[in-house]
C-alpha positions, 0 to 999 in steps of 0.5 A, spaced: 121 360 878 125 355 883 132 353 881 135 348 886 143 346 884 147 341 888 143 341 894 146 337 900 144 336 907 146 331 912 144 330 919 150 327 923 152 321 919 146 320 915 146 324 908 139 326 906 141 330 900 147 329 896 147 334 890 140 335 888 139 339 882 131 341 880 128 346 876 120 348 877 117 352 872 112 358 873 105 355 873 107 348 874 105 343 879 111 338 880 110 332 884 116 330 888 116 322 889 121 317 893 121 312 898 120 314 905 126 317 909 129 320 902 129 327 904 123 329 900 120 334 906 127 336 907 128 339 900 121 342 901 124 346 907 130 348 904 126 352 899 122 356 904 129 357 908 126 352 914 133 348 913 139 351 911 143 346 906 150 344 907 152 345 900 149 348 894 143 353 892 136 354 892 134 360 888 127 363 888 125 369 883 132 370 883 133 370 890 138 365 893 135 363 899 141 360 903 144 367 903 138 371 905 137 376 911 132 374 916 128 380 914 129 378 906 127 371 908 120 373 911 119 378 905 120 372 900 116 367 905 110 372 903 110 369 896 110 362 899 104 358 902 106 351 906 101 346 907 104 341 913 104 334 913 099 333 919 095 340 917 099 343 923 092 347 926 093 350 932 088 346 937 086 352 941 084 357 936 078 356 931 078 355 924 078 362 923 084 364 927 088 358 924 086 361 917 087 368 919 095 366 920 096 365 913 095 372 912 102 375 911 100 382 910 100 385 917 094 390 915 090 384 912 091 380 918 089 386 923 083 388 919 078 383 922 072 384 917 077 383 911 080 377 915 073 374 916 071 375 909 078 372 906 077 366 911 070 365 908 073 365 901 078 360 902 074 355 905 069 356 899 075 354 895 077 348 899 069 346 899 068 347 906 061 351 908 062 358 911 060 355 918 066 351 919 070 358 921 067 357 928 069 350 929 075 348 933 080 343 930 078 337 934 071 338 931 074 336 924 075 330 920 082 328 918 080 330 911 077 337 913 083 339 917 087 337 911 083 342 907 083 348 912 091 347 912 090 348 905 085 354 906 091 357 910 096 356 905 092 360 900 090 365 904 095 370 903 095 369 895 101 366 895 105 365 888 108 358 890 104 353 894 109 347 897 105 341 899 108 336 904 104 329 904 098 332 903 094 326 903 098 322 908 093 318 913 087 319 909 083 314 906 082 313 898 076 317 898 079 323 901 085 322 898 082 323 891 078 329 894 085 333 896 088 331 889 082 334 885 082 340 890 090 341 889 089 340 881 083 345 881 086 350 886 093 350 882 089 351 875 084 357 878 089 361 882 095 360 877 100 358 883 106 354 882 106 348 886 111 343 889 107 336 892 112 332 896 108 325 896 109 317 897 102 316 893 104 315 886 097 314 884 096 321 886 102 324 883 100 321 876 093 324 877 095 331 880 102 333 877 104 336 870 111 333 872 114 328 876 121 328 879 124 321 883 128 323 889 132 317 891 139 316 894 140 323 896 139 325 888 133 326 883 135 320 878 129 322 874 124 327 872 119 328 866 111 328 865 107 323 867 107 320 860 114 320 860 114 316 867 110 311 864 114 310 858 121 310 862 125 304 861 130 306 867 130 300 872 130 305 878 124 308 875 120 301 873 122 298 880 119 304 884 113 304 880 112 297 880 113 297 887 108 302 889 103 302 884 103 294 883 095 294 885 093 300 882 093 302 874 096 308 871 
């Protein structure tokens, strides 16, 4: 379980997070929605310890992330897969080596035969052919790069997977493919997922629960059905603006 309490973060004069409270239950997929620049990705990075909050606490499996030593934080990160916004593949390495970096156990990483077998299995899970292992990132489409990024995130069999704008920059067809893939992986692997996104349609298709972050705070949370029925003016304004041309 992930518990976030009164988390605040500013960069200079800009207040990004201003007392965020949020719980993420084991096994659920939570979509974190909000306008651009409201701190969604910053909040995701505080969970994995890439950014330290100015105030508040993030507790993952009973461990207070901001207080962990470097060694303890490294241990916790072995439980967490992270899908970066643009895939963040290393262009000088082929797909196999990129996925291999997701093996957080040193023995597994060092076992070339195991690493190749696991990388091929992860490619299968994201619906890519085994021969993709030999390709360079420059040979992949945007949608394929996103899927390789997800394959890397699940390579170490994490308990949690954090998705930072997984469909950003993709066309609607590829966005639907990634949304379906996230839903299927979370169901099949039993991981707990947090998906930061500005794609309202994708959030409603993928998440068990949705939280809306705006003004530095989570102002609403609930199931997709509860969001549809919400009479909160800020929720209605956000959904009507971002979903005006689509149907939920």
